[in-house]
C-alpha positions in Angstrom: 5.7 40.9 78.6 8.8 41.9 76.7 9.9 38.2 76.6 6.5 37.2 75.0 6.8 40.0 72.5 10.4 39.0 71.7 9.3 35.4 71.2 6.5 36.5 68.8 9.0 38.6 66.8 11.5 35.7 66.7 8.8 33.3 65.5 7.6 35.8 62.9 11.2 36.2 61.6 11.7 32.4 61.4 8.4 31.9 59.5 9.3 34.8 57.1 12.8 33.3 56.5 11.2 29.9 55.8 8.7 31.3 53.4 11.3 33.4 51.6 13.6 30.3 51.3 10.9 28.1 49.9 9.8 30.7 47.4 13.4 31.3 46.2 14.1 27.6 46.0 10.9 27.0 44.0 11.8 29.9 41.6 15.3 28.6 41.1 14.0 25.0 40.5 11.5 26.3 37.9 14.2 28.4 36.3 16.5 25.3 36.1 13.7 23.3 34.7 13.1 25.8 31.9 16.8 25.7 31.1 16.6 22.0 30.8 13.6 22.3 28.6 15.5 24.8 26.4 18.4 22.4 26.0 16.1 19.5 25.3 14.2 21.6 22.7 17.4 22.8 21.0 18.5 19.2 20.6 15.1 18.0 19.4 14.7 20.9 16.9 18.3 20.3 15.6 17.6 16.7 14.9 14.2 17.3 13.4 15.7 20.0 11.2 18.4 17.6 10.0 15.7 15.0 9.2 13.4 17.5 7.5 16.3 18.9 5.4 16.1 15.6 3.5 12.4 16.3 2.7 9.1 15.3 4.2 9.5 12.4 6.6 7.9 9.0 6.0 5.7 7.4 8.7 8.4 4.8 9.3 11.0 7.5 9.8 8.8 9.3 12.3 8.2 6.1 14.3 12.0 5.7 14.7 12.2 9.0 16.6 12.5 8.7 20.4 9.1 7.9 22.0 9.4 10.7 24.5 9.7 13.4 21.8 6.7 15.7 21.2 6.0 15.2 17.5 4.3 18.6 17.1 5.5 20.4 14.0 6.7 17.3 12.1 5.5 17.0 8.5 4.8 13.4 7.5 3.9 11.8 4.3 1.0 9.3 4.8 -1.6 7.4 2.8 -4.7 5.4 3.7 -8.4 5.2 3.5 -10.7 7.8 5.1 -13.8 7.0 7.1 -16.4 8.6 5.0 -19.3 7.9 7.3 -18.2 8.9 10.7 -16.6 12.3 10.9 -16.7 15.5 13.0 -17.2 19.2 12.2 -15.1 21.4 14.5 -17.2 24.5 15.1 -16.2 28.2 15.0 -13.2 28.0 12.7 -12.3 31.2 10.8 -10.4 31.1 7.5 -9.8 34.2 5.4 -12.3 36.2 7.4 -15.1 33.6 7.0 -16.6 31.4 9.6 -16.9 27.7 9.1 -15.9 24.2 10.3 -12.8 22.1 10.2 -13.4 18.5 9.0 -12.1 15.8 11.3 -12.1 12.2 10.3 -10.2 9.0 10.7 -7.6 7.7 8.4 -6.7 4.0 8.4 -3.0 4.1 7.6 -1.7 1.8 4.9 1.8 2.0 6.4 0.9 0.6 9.8 -2.9 -0.3 9.8 -3.2 2.1 12.7 -6.0 4.8 12.9 -5.0 8.5 12.8 -7.3 11.4 13.4 -6.8 13.9 10.6 -7.9 17.5 10.1 -8.7 17.8 6.4 -9.1 21.5 6.5 -11.8 24.2 6.6 -15.2 24.3 4.9 -17.6 27.2 4.8 -20.6 27.2 7.1 -24.1 27.2 5.6 -26.3 30.3 6.2 -28.1 28.8 9.2 -27.0 26.8 12.3 -29.6 24.2 11.5 -27.7 23.2 8.4 -24.4 21.4 8.3 -22.1 21.6 5.3 -22.2 18.9 2.7 -18.8 17.0 2.7 -17.7 14.7 -0.1 -15.0 12.5 1.3 -13.2 10.2 -1.2 -13.6 6.5 -0.6 -10.5 5.5 -2.5 -7.0 5.5 -0.9 -5.7 9.0 -0.3 -2.1 10.2 0.0 -1.3 13.4 1.8 1.2 15.3 3.8 0.2 16.1 7.4 1.7 18.3 10.1 1.5 16.6 13.5 0.3 18.0 16.8 0.7 16.1 20.0 -0.2 16.9 23.6 -3.2 19.0 24.6 -5.6 19.1 21.7 -8.9 20.1 23.4 -9.6 23.7 24.3 -11.9 25.5 26.7 -15.6 25.7 25.9 -18.7 26.8 27.7 -20.9 24.3 25.8 -21.4 20.6 26.4 -19.3 19.2 23.6 -19.7 15.6 24.6 -22.8 14.5 22.7 -22.6 11.1 24.4 -26.1 10.1 23.5 -26.0 11.5 19.9 -25.8 8.7 17.4 -26.2 10.9 14.2 -23.2 11.6 11.9 -21.5 14.0 11.2 -21.2 15.5 14.7 -20.7 19.1 15.4 -18.1 19.5 18.1 -16.5 22.4 20.0 -13.3 20.7 21.0 -11.0 17.9 19.9 -11.2 15.0 22.4 -9.4 11.8 21.3 -10.9 9.8 24.1 -14.4 10.8 23.3 -13.9 10.3 19.6 -12.5 6.8 20.3 -15.6 6.1 22.4 -18.0 7.3 19.7 -16.4 5.2 17.0 -15.2 2.2 19.0 -11.7 2.5 17.5 -8.3 3.0 19.1 -6.5 6.1 17.8 -2.9 7.3 17.8 -2.4 9.9 20.5 -1.9 12.9 18.1 -3.6 14.5 15.2 -2.4 15.1 11.7 -3.3 18.4 9.9 -3.4 18.1 6.2 -1.1 20.4 4.3 -1.4 21.8 0.8 -3.8 24.0 -1.1 -7.6 24.1 -1.0 -9.4 21.4 -3.0 -12.8 19.9 -3.4 -12.5 18.3 0.1 -11.5 21.3 2.2 -9.0 24.1 2.7 -6.0 23.1 4.8 -4.9 26.1 7.0 -3.2 24.8 10.1 0.3 26.0 11.1 2.0 24.7 14.3 3.2 27.0 17.0 6.2 25.4 18.8 7.7 27.1 21.8 11.3 28.0 20.9 14.4 27.3 23.1 14.8 31.1 23.4 11.3 31.3 25.0 12.2 28.7 27.6 15.4 30.6 28.4 13.4 33.8 28.8 11.1 32.0 31.3 14.2 30.8 33.1 15.4 34.4 33.4 12.0 35.5 34.7 12.0 32.9 37.4 15.6 34.0 38.4 14.5 37.7 38.6 11.6 36.7 40.8 13.9 34.9 43.1 16.3 37.9 43.3 13.4 40.3 43.8 12.1 38.1 46.7 15.5 38.1 48.4 15.9 41.9 48.0 12.4 42.6 49.4 13.1 40.3 52.3 16.5 42.0 53.1 15.0 45.4 53.0 12.1 44.3 55.2 14.5 42.9 57.8 16.6 46.0 57.8 13.6 48.2 58.2 12.4 46.0 61.1 15.8 46.3 62.8 15.7 50.1 62.6 12.3 50.3 64.3 
């Protein structure tokens, strides 16, 4: 009986050691990954700052950056022709305490003939949900400065934002979904969005500001993972000591 009990205790100890080891290794790996991210972000921000110190970048300069860089936060000077027929109204956008829509449309770039989704800015919502704001988009070539955002563009929504069978334009949408927008328009798009910068005009009121995670934040996350690993080890040591005293 004592032998069986001893074997159970031994097995329990082995399992506990394995679990603690795995948790500690995972925490250390995540901490190291955050440090790598911090180093990479520092290098990227340094090079971007050096480029932006010369002024707003051109589209050609942006394309010369490493392809694996996240372009979020870059300000680019572009020009092209807007699609005045097919555009989207991003719902529930608040600007200066008022509720409205952000106007999303496609810009055919003169620099590369590619198609970029641009957020032209905010417009005030009509008094009722049955109405959509009247948007007057220029049909002539338009030059603008945009701030880029790359990566996860869509957000969480409880509503069905797909409108796959809706053929009417403009479309009221709850999220930004490049794949869906490409399907709806039949056009290939660049895999990021440009937010128009500047002051409010007859088109809309630009209001976007990028939030880029700093290297310091990555370093803070690395410290958190290290502390979790240390805490796990301390708890395990105390647990074993307490078990030995029993």
